[in-house]
N, C-alpha and C positions, 0 to 999 in steps of 0.2 A: 435766907437759906436754910435760918434751924428748921422750919418747914419743913425739909424735904430731907434735910438730915434723920436716918432711921433704917430700920430694915421693914417692906411694903412687898405684900403677896397680892401677885394679878387675881382680882376678881370679875372681869370682864372683859372682852373684845369687841368691838364691831368693827368694819369694813363698808365704803360705798361709795360709790366710782363719782364720774363728775357729775351726773345727772341727780345726785342723790339716791340712787337706787341700792339696795342693800348687796353685798355681794358676802358670799361666806366668810363665815368668821374665822380671824386669826388664831391660830393656834388649837381648831376643831371646837365643838361645843364642850368641851370640858379642859377650856383651858389650863394651863396649872405655870405660875413663875414665883420666882421671886429676886428685889433690885435690893441692893443695900446702899446706903448712901454715907460715909463715915466724915466728922471733922477736917483731915486729913485731905481732903477732897478725893479722893478716890470711892470707887465703885463699881460695885458685877452685877449679874444681871445673866438670868436663866429663863428662860424659857420653854415648854414647850406642850404638844397636844396629850392632852391627862390621857385620852384613851389607851387602853392596854393593849389592844386590836381592831387595827381598824377593820367598818365592816366591809364586809365583801362586794359590796356597789362601789366601793372608793377602787379599784381595780387594786393586783396582787402588785403594781408595780409601784407603789401609792404611799410614800414613805412620809412620814410621822413629822411636822413643823419640830425643825427645835433652832433653838437658837441661843448663844449666851456670847457674852464679851464683856470686858471690865479696860480699865485705865483713869487716868485722872480727871475730874471733871472741873467746869467752871457750871456758875448760875447765874445769872445775871438777864432783869425784864422776860420774865418770863421763857427764858428758852436757855434748857440745857443742854453743854456742847464736849461728849467724851470724849478723850484723845488717844483712841482704841490701842490699847500693848499686847493682846489678846485675842482668839479669836474664836470660835468654831467655824466661822464662814474666814479663810484668810485674805479674801478681797477686802474686808473689813481694817485689817491690823495696817496702822500704821496712818490711817482715816479719821479726820472729826465725825463721830456720830452727832450728830444735831438732833432735838426731840421740842420741836412746843410744848412747853408746859402748864397746865392752869392745876387748881384744887376746888373743886364740888364738896363746899360741908369738908371733912374729912377727908374724902377722898383724893387722892393728887391722878390725874388723868396727864397722860403726854401722846405727843403727838406725833407717829415720824415726818418722815418728807412723804408728800406726794411718788408712788414705785408705779411705774409700768407695767404692768406682765407684758405676757408674751403671748399677750389676745390683744397685745392694742389697747386694754383697757389701762386709766390711770384709778392707781387704787389708793385712796383716804383709810387710814388708819387709828384708831383708837385704843390704847391700855386705863384700865381703871385698874387702881390700885387699892387697899389700904394699909394704914399703919398696923404692924405687928408689932415691933419696939422703936 
């Protein structure tokens, strides 16, 4: 667990479908985010599309992707489980947010569960973080 504790900055994201075809990157081409894990097993995370303005091609009613949540966490067997008690998405509150975890050198890689998009495509995601403190 000591490898996890600290503050991490989002440096890259990627997404792909079941056939390993690349999908649009989560949180846009300039992803921004911070996640912090303390030694009292409390975490908080904020993720956002870092673009100041969405390009006109994205459509006028396209919102910047944003997510935040916090809660008590456990970390065992490369699985991070956060009991969410506060979130920008009210549907997450009271749920367990489960992420697969791996370390690649000094980077933390988090993989949320596969999610089914409204197009019927299964989206796999990875978020890559570097430790700040």
